[in-house]
Steps between C-alpha positions, in 0.01 A plus 500: 500500500548474874386180663287697743198541271299671776686826430276763340636806327370813674234686303679831558833641607503472882720811515235707326314665786266703284136483607408421140698175512372361827310174490196646676456782248150571378396463138547807285225764524273577207589751228247766399368444149615838369866439592714417196851531643588762240446782749855474633741788445798460270760416767285232662419351161870492418576301816216258434637446150739239640207272586318258275183626333276310741685613810530858376124534463439335839744726683384816325134441580564429867723808531224718356247344736732565795515864405126529447427360847787646700299773670164321486595156631871483593483134600354393167750722321773316689362165385513619138858616544589161646337332201720710270803398703438130440594540134701821503676497835843567351394836361565819695166656409315197637691490827439874539127450449486213750691701759282808469179297499616311810574832667153631416350180640696536825727200447818682591730198519405389149522856368847542646621173349365586154626859497844388609501264204376776271777728620762231440371422150445856382748706701216746563477666840163667450323288759741539791233686696253215455766249602582702812132522587473124459778460755298715736199284425681184605619663822854595399521880515875478567548322168281762332733771629802305375348471154445875477868558577624299202690702236227440242239640737712807572510580127122513462339833416152642452198285576710190570695688768182644652334159519810351659513787752144428614578132548823577684315739729248228576780255578650745749158546659479122531819529703365792708761737357280801424782747441651274236154452347469877457847539352433219253212698350708813446595422141516760218154386385350631826427840344216695657458707182486216248256213456604164361269196485656373824495839677170463689623178661846642565356816657258297712778270621720798590214671685426184696860460619520868590182459704647197678803710592274767645574756228131567447521838323730358234287188476188705428680701235601187311164334556331800337720460194364150442167632372679777307710239321197280436317795346796583277525139387127436475524204737351398834194709584553694176504199268231495234238235580480202269185523288354176374274505195287187495343585162808409299496127567644415159809712546822303527645515854833674537776251573819612674836446344774353714673837530177623661515211746858520619631815674684715250866581524544851645577668167270793565527674836365840411261626762249782510601819677304767679578818688 
């Protein structure tokens, strides 16, 4: 033992910059009573299988809570994801959940850090658009543009490419380069006769840039297709209202699985067509 007995071993790795490992972190949020942790999909459960029984249950429950709250209370969802990270921070699925929850909560620096780690661990490039948008969020549109030019980004197709195009267009607008912003949106998925889940937003973004450039007739044409696409998809103004039945109080609440929480890989890019 060293003679200097005043030395104290640090309680955590000082190189670990995760929010979940900071000394000032809050205590873990409460778990809803109906959460069992068994709601996870097969792939997430497989990853959590490397943890001890106690840690596996802890991480699973907090991941499910993060998903349940993501759209209702993003900040609380983020706290649940951080709680999962304290015991499962080496798992790709956990870092992905933390990154996406941080993004939803508006903590772009934390989201970027976590999604970079997720990308390194998993080799998955699905969230490049979110990462680029985080760079915009921290005031680095030039870095966002650089990210979209990486070879992995250039190989994206379908919804992933469309999402990246919208972020890239926004980054060019941040730099006052409207012509480049318009060109960025002109991807194969910008099809006026086909509606994908992202089409209303893509059409609206394209119409807005056209309007900024003074091409008003074209802008109106694309703006009109937004509602057409929403009607075809049953979204936006054409989405069925949620009906709550307060008579069935004993019915078990539906709990999302993790695959319902995290954005799905773009394995289905079939849109609806019209003439």
